[in-house]
C-alpha positions in Angstrom: 20.5 -13.9 -11.2 19.7 -12.3 -7.8 15.9 -12.3 -6.9 14.5 -9.7 -4.6 10.9 -9.1 -3.4 10.0 -5.5 -3.1 7.0 -4.8 -0.9 5.1 -1.5 -0.4 1.8 -0.9 1.4 0.4 0.1 -2.0 2.3 -0.2 -5.3 2.2 1.5 -7.7 1.3 4.8 -6.0 1.2 8.1 -7.8 2.5 9.9 -4.8 5.5 7.6 -4.3 7.2 7.4 -7.8 10.6 6.7 -6.2 9.5 3.1 -5.3 9.1 2.3 -9.0 12.3 4.1 -9.9 14.3 2.1 -7.4 12.8 -1.1 -8.8 13.7 -0.1 -12.4 17.3 0.8 -11.4 17.7 -2.7 -9.8 16.3 -4.3 -12.9 18.8 -2.4 -15.1 21.4 -4.2 -13.1 19.9 -7.6 -14.0 18.2 -8.1 -10.6 15.0 -10.1 -10.8 12.6 -7.9 -8.7 9.2 -9.3 -7.7 6.9 -6.4 -7.2 4.5 -6.9 -4.4 1.8 -4.8 -2.7 -0.1 -5.3 0.5 -3.2 -3.6 -0.8 -4.7 -3.6 -4.2 -3.6 -0.4 -6.0 -6.1 1.9 -7.6 -4.5 1.8 -11.0 -1.8 0.0 -13.1 -2.4 -3.3 -11.3 -0.6 -5.0 -14.2 2.7 -3.7 -12.7 2.2 -5.8 -9.5 3.1 -9.4 -9.5 1.8 -10.3 -6.0 -1.1 -8.5 -4.2 -1.4 -9.8 -0.6 -5.0 -8.6 0.3 -7.5 -10.0 0.2 -6.2 -13.4 1.4 -7.8 -16.5 -0.1 -8.8 -19.5 2.0 -6.1 -21.6 0.2 -3.4 -19.2 1.0 -4.6 -18.9 4.6 -4.4 -22.7 5.0 -1.0 -22.9 3.5 0.2 -20.0 5.7 -1.2 -21.8 8.8 0.8 -25.0 7.9 3.9 -22.9 7.3 3.5 -21.3 10.8 3.2 -24.8 12.3 6.2 -26.1 10.4 8.4 -23.0 11.1 6.8 -21.9 14.3 10.2 -21.5 16.1 11.0 -18.6 13.8 7.9 -16.7 15.1 8.5 -17.2 18.9 10.6 -14.2 19.2 8.2 -11.9 17.4 5.1 -13.2 19.1 6.8 -13.0 22.5 7.8 -9.4 21.9 4.3 -8.5 20.9 2.5 -10.4 23.7 4.8 -9.7 26.7 7.2 -6.8 26.1 7.1 -3.2 25.1 4.6 -0.4 25.8 2.4 -0.7 22.8 -1.4 -0.5 23.2 -3.7 -3.5 23.1 -4.9 -2.6 19.6 -1.3 -2.3 18.3 -0.5 -5.7 19.7 -3.6 -7.3 18.1 -2.7 -5.6 14.8 0.9 -6.9 15.0 -0.3 -10.5 15.6 -2.6 -10.1 12.6 0.3 -8.8 10.5 2.4 -11.7 11.6 -0.1 -14.1 10.1 -0.2 -11.9 6.9 3.6 -12.3 6.9 3.1 -16.0 6.7 0.6 -15.5 3.9 3.1 -13.3 2.1 5.8 -16.0 2.5 3.5 -18.6 1.0 2.9 -16.4 -2.0 6.6 -15.8 -2.4 7.7 -19.4 -1.9 7.8 -20.3 -5.6 9.5 -17.1 -6.7 12.9 -18.1 -5.4 13.5 -14.8 -3.6 16.8 -14.4 -1.8 16.0 -11.1 -0.1 12.9 -9.0 0.9 12.9 -5.3 1.0 10.0 -3.2 2.5 9.6 0.4 1.4 8.4 2.4 4.4 8.4 1.3 8.0 4.6 0.9 8.3 2.8 -2.4 8.9 4.0 -3.7 5.5 7.5 -3.9 7.0 6.4 -6.2 9.8 4.8 -8.4 7.1 8.0 -8.4 5.1 10.1 -9.1 8.2 7.9 -12.1 9.2 8.0 -13.5 5.7 11.8 -13.2 5.6 12.2 -15.1 8.9 9.9 -17.9 7.7 11.7 -18.2 4.4 15.2 -17.9 5.9 16.2 -14.9 3.7 17.4 -11.4 4.4 15.2 -8.5 5.2 15.7 -4.7 4.8 13.6 -1.6 4.9 13.5 2.0 3.8 12.5 4.7 6.3 11.3 8.1 5.1 9.5 10.5 7.6 6.4 9.8 9.5 7.1 6.0 9.4 10.1 6.8 11.6 9.3 10.0 13.4 5.6 9.7 14.1 4.5 6.1 13.7 7.6 4.0 14.5 5.6 1.2 16.1 7.7 -1.9 16.7 10.6 -0.2 14.9 13.0 -1.6 17.4 12.1 -5.1 16.3 12.2 -4.3 12.6 15.7 -2.7 12.9 17.0 -5.6 15.0 15.8 -8.1 12.4 17.0 -6.2 9.4 20.1 -6.8 7.4 20.3 -3.1 6.8 18.2 0.0 6.9 18.0 2.7 4.2 16.9 6.2 5.1 16.7 9.4 3.1 18.5 12.0 5.2 21.4 12.3 7.7 18.9 13.7 10.2 16.9 10.4 10.0 20.1 8.4 10.4 21.1 10.3 13.5 17.6 10.0 14.9 17.7 6.2 14.5 21.1 5.9 16.1 20.0 8.1 19.0 16.7 6.5 19.7 17.7 2.9 18.9 21.3 2.8 20.4 21.4 -1.0 20.0 21.5 -0.6 16.2 25.0 -0.8 14.7 25.8 2.5 12.9 27.1 0.7 9.8 23.7 -0.9 9.4 22.0 2.4 8.7 22.7 3.9 5.3 21.6 7.2 3.8 20.3 7.1 0.2 18.8 10.4 -0.8 15.9 10.9 -3.1 16.4 13.0 -6.2 14.9 15.1 -9.0 15.7 15.7 -12.6 17.3 19.0 -13.2 16.0 20.5 -16.5 18.5 22.0 -18.9 16.5 25.2 -19.3 14.1 26.9 -16.9 12.0 30.1 -17.0 14.1 33.1 -16.3 13.9 34.7 -12.8 12.0 37.9 -13.1 10.4 40.2 -10.6 6.6 40.3 -10.2 4.9 43.4 -11.5 2.5 45.0 -9.0 -0.4 44.4 -11.3 -0.1 40.6 -11.1 -1.1 38.5 -8.1 1.6 36.7 -6.1 1.3 33.0 -6.9 1.7 30.5 -4.0 1.8 26.7 -4.7 1.6 23.8 -2.3 1.9 20.2 -3.4 1.0 17.2 -1.2 -1.7 14.8 -0.1 -4.6 16.5 1.8 -3.7 14.8 5.1 -3.6 16.2 8.6 0.2 15.8 8.8 0.6 18.1 5.8 -1.3 20.8 7.7 -2.7 22.6 4.7 -5.1 24.3 7.1 -2.1 26.3 8.3 -1.7 27.6 4.8 -5.4 28.6 4.5 -5.1 30.6 7.7 -1.9 32.2 6.6 -3.6 33.3 3.4 -6.3 34.9 5.4 -3.6 36.9 7.2 -1.9 37.8 3.9 -5.2 39.3 2.6 -5.6 41.3 5.8 -2.1 42.7 5.1 -3.3 43.8 1.6 -1.3 41.3 -0.4 -2.8 40.4 -3.8 -2.2 36.7 -4.3 -3.5 33.4 -5.7 -2.9 30.1 -3.9 -3.1 26.6 -5.3 -2.9 23.2 -3.6 -2.2 20.2 -5.8 -3.2 17.0 -4.1 -6.2 14.9 -2.9 -7.0 13.3 0.4 -9.3 13.0 3.5 -8.8 16.7 4.6 -10.4 18.1 1.5 -13.8 18.7 3.1 -12.3 20.5 6.1 -10.1 22.7 3.8 -13.1 23.6 1.7 -15.0 24.7 4.9 -12.0 26.8 6.0 -11.7 28.5 2.6 -15.4 29.4 2.8 -15.0 30.5 6.4 -12.3 33.0 5.5 -14.0 34.0 2.3 -11.0 33.0 0.2 -12.9 31.3 -2.7 -11.7 33.8 -5.3 -8.0 33.4 -4.5 -7.6 29.9 -3.1 -8.0 26.8 -5.3 -7.9 23.1 -4.4 -6.7 21.5 -7.7 -7.2 17.8 -6.6 -4.8 15.2 -8.0 -2.5 16.5 -10.7 -0.7 14.1 -12.9 3.1 14.2 -12.8 3.4 15.2 -16.4 1.4 18.3 -15.6 3.4 19.4 -12.6 6.0 21.3 -14.6 3.4 23.8 -15.6 2.4 24.5 -12.0 6.0 24.8 -10.8 6.8 27.3 -13.6 3.7 29.4 -12.8 4.4 29.6 -9.1 6.3 32.5 -7.5 6.9 30.4 -4.4 6.4 26.8 -3.4 5.5 26.4 0.2 5.5 23.4 2.6 3.5 23.5 5.9 4.0 19.8 7.0 4.4 18.9 10.7 6.6 16.0 9.8 8.6 15.1 6.7 11.6 13.3 5.3 13.1 15.5 2.6 10.1 16.1 0.3 10.5 15.4 -3.3 8.3 18.4 -4.2 10.9 20.7 -2.8 13.6 19.1 -4.9 11.5 19.3 -8.0 10.6 23.0 -7.5 14.2 23.9 -6.7 15.5 22.0 -9.8 13.2 24.3 -11.8 14.6 27.4 -10.1 11.6 28.1 -8.0 11.8 29.9 -4.7 10.8 27.6 -1.8 9.6 28.2 1.8 9.6 25.3 4.2 9.6 24.6 8.0 13.0 24.0 9.6 12.2 20.4 10.6 13.9 17.0 10.2 16.1 16.7 7.1 14.7 19.7 5.2 17.6 22.0 6.2 19.9 19.6 4.4 18.1 20.7 1.2 16.9 24.2 1.9 19.7 26.4 3.1 18.4 29.7 4.3 19.4 32.6 2.1 21.3 30.3 -0.3 18.9 27.7 -1.7 15.6 28.9 -0.3 13.8 30.1 2.9 13.0 28.4 6.2 10.6 29.4 8.9 10.2 28.3 12.6 7.9 25.3 12.7 4.2 26.0 13.5 4.9 29.8 13.7 2.3 31.6 11.8 4.0 35.0 12.2 7.3 33.6 10.9 5.6 32.0 7.9 3.6 35.1 6.9 6.6 37.3 7.4 8.7 35.1 5.1 6.0 35.2 2.4 5.7 39.0 2.7 9.5 39.2 2.4 9.6 37.0 -0.8 6.8 39.1 -2.3 8.6 42.3 -1.6 11.9 41.0 -3.1 10.0 39.9 -6.3 8.7 43.4 -7.0 10.7 45.0 -9.8 9.5 48.5 -10.7 11.6 50.1 -13.4 12.0 53.5 -11.8 15.6 54.4 -10.5 14.3 55.1 -7.0 13.5 51.4 -6.7 17.0 50.2 -7.1 16.7 48.4 -3.7 14.0 46.2 -5.1 16.2 45.4 -8.1 18.8 44.3 -5.6 16.1 42.0 -4.1 15.5 40.4 -7.5 19.2 39.8 -7.9 19.2 38.2 -4.4 16.4 35.9 -5.5 18.2 35.1 -8.7 21.2 33.9 -6.7 18.9 31.7 -4.5 17.3 30.2 -7.6 20.7 29.5 -9.1 21.9 28.1 -5.8 18.9 25.9 -5.5 19.4 24.3 -8.9 23.1 23.8 -8.2 22.4 22.2 -4.8 19.9 19.7 -6.3 22.2 19.0 -9.3 25.2 18.3 -6.9 23.4 16.4 -4.1 19.9 15.5 -5.1 20.2 14.5 -8.7 17.8 11.5 -9.3 20.0 9.6 -11.7 23.1 9.8 -9.5 21.2 9.0 -6.3 19.4 6.0 -7.8 22.8 4.6 -8.9 24.2 5.2 -5.5 21.2 3.4 -3.9 21.5 0.4 -6.1 25.2 0.1 -5.3 24.6 0.2 -1.6 21.7 -2.1 -1.8 23.3 -4.8 -3.9 26.6 -4.7 -2.0 24.8 -5.5 1.2 22.5 -8.1 -0.2 25.2 -10.0 -2.1 27.4 -10.0 0.9 24.6 -11.6 2.9 23.9 -14.2 0.3 27.5 -15.2 0.1 27.4 -16.1 3.8 24.3 -18.3 3.5 24.4 -22.1 2.8 24.5 -23.1 -0.9 20.8 -24.0 -1.0 17.8 -22.8 0.9 16.0 -25.9 1.9 13.1 -23.9 3.5 12.0 -22.6 0.1 12.1 -26.1 -1.3 9.8 -27.5 1.4 6.9 -25.0 1.0 
């Protein structure tokens, strides 16, 4: 039976359900998956077999001996960190610390018989996984999403060079990797899209009576990169335009205090609500209640929340960045706006609001045409998710790609891995 170690910075994580889903898909194919997490998760710790931090003295001593015994495998990494590249001093120090954590991780994995290590996300956990794979003499691969590639791709050149293959979630990301890291073989970078379940039935698409407020929903961690402050400011503009609305943000994070202050500053307390963390089994209610789901992020992969909302026939509005246009096709599956343009964002929201009005008088036939237009968008969104972003199909595709590459690598290795036996 194939044994694979799966490493995430934090596992399990409520905001990254796809990590657990990929693990379960591999297990359905009789792969022994060792679940590992760099940090101790906040909940459901029983699902994690190895938690790296904090490191015990015993593990640290064993890791030091492993570094001495297998030091040649680290020369290239340490040399790159110490003498090459344009990284800052703090980044170099962190990379050296993560190299030692990689040795600690290898020590903890030694008795598991792993034949491959996969890191989900390209953050510091992927350096740890890469180091451990070199010390154990096994294959290494990683998945890249959004900010780990586009904003914080520290030492990504090294990680890609040492990887057996790289999985990414959009064609945009794949082209970005090939453009910015031309030394990477194109066949090494594979696209495996995320996906959502498409409900058999959804709420019918109806117009919004003038007596009811327009309901705006945003879902995402309260982090600076999600730029929820942009949404607060946009809502202040909407109120100035006389629009009756209610806005909800589902998510928790370090930006909450700042957002609360902005909501107070613009006197939006009666129409703007921070819901905090919402369990996944409660999200369906929020999606069904929303007239429009909005995204204001500065950087993204292809957000799962957009897929989930579209699968339920919700109208979505998102910035035209990165891989989002592969999911949201303007006028067909949703609406896009020019990134960081407040005017464009507010204009699109006003347009969606106007299209949703459905007075019954004959003189408002043009608004009924708008409702029919939105109905086509809702139908197109569901069809697009079903055909290209269906969770079940995409998980199966991911598992096939993953296992084909890993098994091909293992077939080319010697019959026995003596390194694992010596630790």
